[in-house]
C-alpha positions in Angstrom: -0.1 0.1 -0.2 2.8 2.2 0.7 4.3 1.8 -2.5 1.0 2.7 -4.4 0.9 5.9 -2.5 4.4 6.4 -3.3 4.0 6.2 -6.9 0.6 8.2 -7.1 2.9 11.0 -5.5 5.5 10.5 -8.0 3.0 10.5 -10.6 1.5 13.7 -9.7 4.5 15.7 -9.4 5.3 14.6 -12.8 2.0 15.7 -14.0 2.0 19.0 -12.8 5.1 20.4 -13.9 5.4 23.4 -16.2 6.8 20.8 -19.3 3.9 18.4 -18.7 1.1 18.0 -21.6 -2.0 19.5 -21.3 -4.0 16.5 -20.5 -1.8 15.4 -17.7 -3.8 16.5 -15.0 -7.0 14.3 -16.4 -4.4 11.3 -16.3 -3.4 12.2 -12.8 -7.4 11.9 -12.0 -7.4 8.7 -13.6 -4.4 7.5 -11.8 -5.7 8.6 -8.1 -9.0 6.6 -9.3 -7.8 3.3 -9.8 -4.8 3.6 -6.8 -8.2 4.6 -4.8 -9.7 1.1 -6.0 -6.7 -0.6 -5.4 -6.2 0.6 -1.6 -9.6 -0.2 -0.8 -9.8 -3.4 -2.0 -6.5 -4.1 -0.3 -7.5 -2.7 2.8 -10.7 -5.0 2.9 -8.3 -7.8 2.6 -6.9 -7.1 6.0 -10.1 -7.0 7.8 -9.0 -4.9 9.9 -10.9 -1.2 11.1 -10.4 1.7 12.7 -11.2 0.1 16.0 -9.5 -3.1 15.9 -6.7 -4.9 14.3 -6.6 -8.7 13.2 -3.4 -10.3 13.3 -2.8 -13.0 10.3 -3.9 -15.8 12.8 -7.4 -14.4 13.1 -8.1 -13.9 9.5 -10.0 -16.6 7.7 -8.3 -17.0 4.4 -10.9 -19.3 2.7 -8.5 -22.3 2.3 -9.3 -25.8 4.1 
């Protein structure tokens, strides 16, 4: 998840430079939407909440 956020930061920096193409801002918004969906999915897989952390042993993997 950290890598996705770092990549998004780098992408944003490149899209908003003076040398960026006129459509770069729209490309960034698309990337932001995709990363947001990815982060939601990744966070949902942890089964953690703001009030509770679940260790790997508590999670159900659906196997076996």
